[in-house]
C-alpha positions as CSV (number, residue, x, y, z in Angstrom):
1,M,-0.3,0.0,0.2
2,A,1.6,3.5,-0.8
3,R,1.0,6.1,1.6
4,I,1.7,9.4,0.3
5,S,1.5,12.8,2.3
6,G,-0.3,10.7,5.1
7,V,-2.7,9.4,3.1
8,D,-3.3,6.0,2.2
9,L,-4.0,5.6,-1.6
10,P,-6.6,2.6,-2.5
11,K,-4.1,-0.5,-4.0
12,K,-6.2,-1.5,-7.1
13,K,-6.7,2.2,-8.8
14,R,-4.6,3.3,-11.7
15,V,-2.1,5.9,-9.9
16,E,-3.7,8.8,-12.3
17,Y,-6.9,8.4,-9.9
18,G,-5.6,6.9,-7.2
19,L,-3.7,10.4,-6.4
20,T,-6.5,12.5,-6.4
21,Y,-7.3,11.1,-3.0
22,I,-4.7,13.8,-1.7
23,Y,-6.6,16.8,-0.7
24,G,-5.3,19.5,-2.9
25,I,-4.2,16.9,-5.8
26,G,-7.1,17.1,-8.5
27,L,-6.6,14.9,-12.0
28,H,-5.2,17.6,-13.6
29,A,-2.1,17.7,-10.9
30,S,-2.1,14.1,-10.9
31,R,-1.1,13.8,-14.4
32,Q,1.5,16.4,-14.3
33,I,3.5,15.0,-11.3
34,L,3.6,11.9,-12.9
35,D,4.7,13.5,-16.4
36,A,7.0,14.9,-14.0
37,T,8.5,11.4,-12.8
38,S,8.1,9.6,-15.9
39,I,5.7,7.0,-14.0
40,D,2.8,5.5,-16.7
41,Y,-1.1,6.7,-16.0
42,N,-2.0,3.2,-16.3
43,K,0.3,1.6,-13.8
44,R,-1.7,0.6,-11.1
45,V,-0.9,1.8,-7.2
46,F,-0.3,-1.6,-5.7
47,E,2.2,-1.8,-9.0
48,L,4.3,1.0,-7.7
49,N,7.9,0.4,-6.1
50,E,9.8,2.3,-3.1
51,A,11.5,3.9,-5.9
52,D,8.3,5.3,-7.4
53,V,6.8,6.2,-4.3
54,A,9.5,8.1,-3.4
55,A,9.9,10.1,-6.3
56,I,5.9,10.9,-6.7
57,T,6.5,11.9,-2.8
58,K,9.6,14.2,-3.6
59,E,7.4,15.9,-6.9
60,I,4.3,16.8,-4.4
61,R,6.3,18.0,-1.6
62,E,8.4,19.9,-4.1
63,N,6.0,21.5,-6.7
64,H,2.4,21.4,-4.6
65,M,0.7,22.3,-1.6
66,V,-1.3,19.6,0.0
67,E,-3.2,18.4,2.9
68,G,-2.6,20.3,6.1
69,D,-0.8,23.1,4.9
70,L,-3.3,24.0,2.4
71,R,-5.9,23.2,4.6
72,K,-4.5,25.9,6.5
73,K,-4.0,28.3,4.0
74,V,-7.5,28.5,2.8
75,A,-8.6,29.3,6.8
76,M,-6.3,31.8,6.8
77,D,-7.8,33.0,3.8
78,I,-11.3,33.1,4.2
79,K,-9.9,34.6,7.9
80,A,-8.8,37.3,6.2
81,L,-11.8,38.4,4.5
82,M,-13.1,38.0,7.6
83,D,-10.5,40.1,9.2
84,I,-10.9,43.0,6.6
85,G,-14.9,43.3,6.5
86,S,-14.9,42.1,2.8
87,Y,-18.6,41.3,1.5
88,R,-17.1,37.7,1.0
89,G,-15.7,37.9,4.6
90,I,-19.4,39.1,6.1
91,R,-20.8,36.1,3.9
92,H,-18.3,33.3,5.5
93,R,-19.4,35.2,9.2
94,R,-23.2,34.6,8.7
95,G,-22.7,31.3,7.5
96,L,-24.2,32.3,4.2
97,P,-23.5,31.4,0.7
98,C,-21.1,33.9,-0.7
99,R,-20.9,33.6,-4.2
100,G,-24.1,35.0,-5.5
101,Q,-27.0,32.5,-5.2
102,K,-30.5,33.5,-3.8
103,T,-31.0,32.6,-0.6
104,K,-35.0,33.4,-0.1
105,T,-35.9,29.7,-1.2
106,N,-32.2,27.7,-1.6
107,A,-29.3,27.2,0.7
108,R,-30.1,25.5,2.8
109,T,-26.6,23.8,3.0
110,R,-25.3,26.7,4.1
111,K,-28.4,28.2,6.2
112,G,-29.3,25.2,8.2
113,K,-32.5,23.4,9.2
114,R,-35.4,25.7,8.7
115,K,-36.8,27.9,11.3
116,T,-40.3,29.3,11.3
117,V,-40.9,32.5,12.3
118,G,-44.7,33.5,13.0
119,A,-46.1,30.2,13.0
120,A,-49.0,29.9,15.8
């Protein structure tokens, strides 16, 4: 089993898709990593040897921000928006959608369970 950036990759999947289990690596970044390390996309995770895993780990460490560091950066960016009082920061603080969606009838995921007002 390959363990990269603290994540166990699924054994039976192709490496190309297995790398996407790491937070911050999508399919495009996965293919870039495999191109840089010259590993075949169609290889399965269980077929990787120690040298392949080390090469992938080195490439990710040098050129990509993943897992804990990326989560911390995203959280700090949102906190910065809230601190400067921008519109997006205010929407984050109130727990409302911040990308322009309407909230009269939708946005239940962000707003939570309905709170009925004035029902007697």
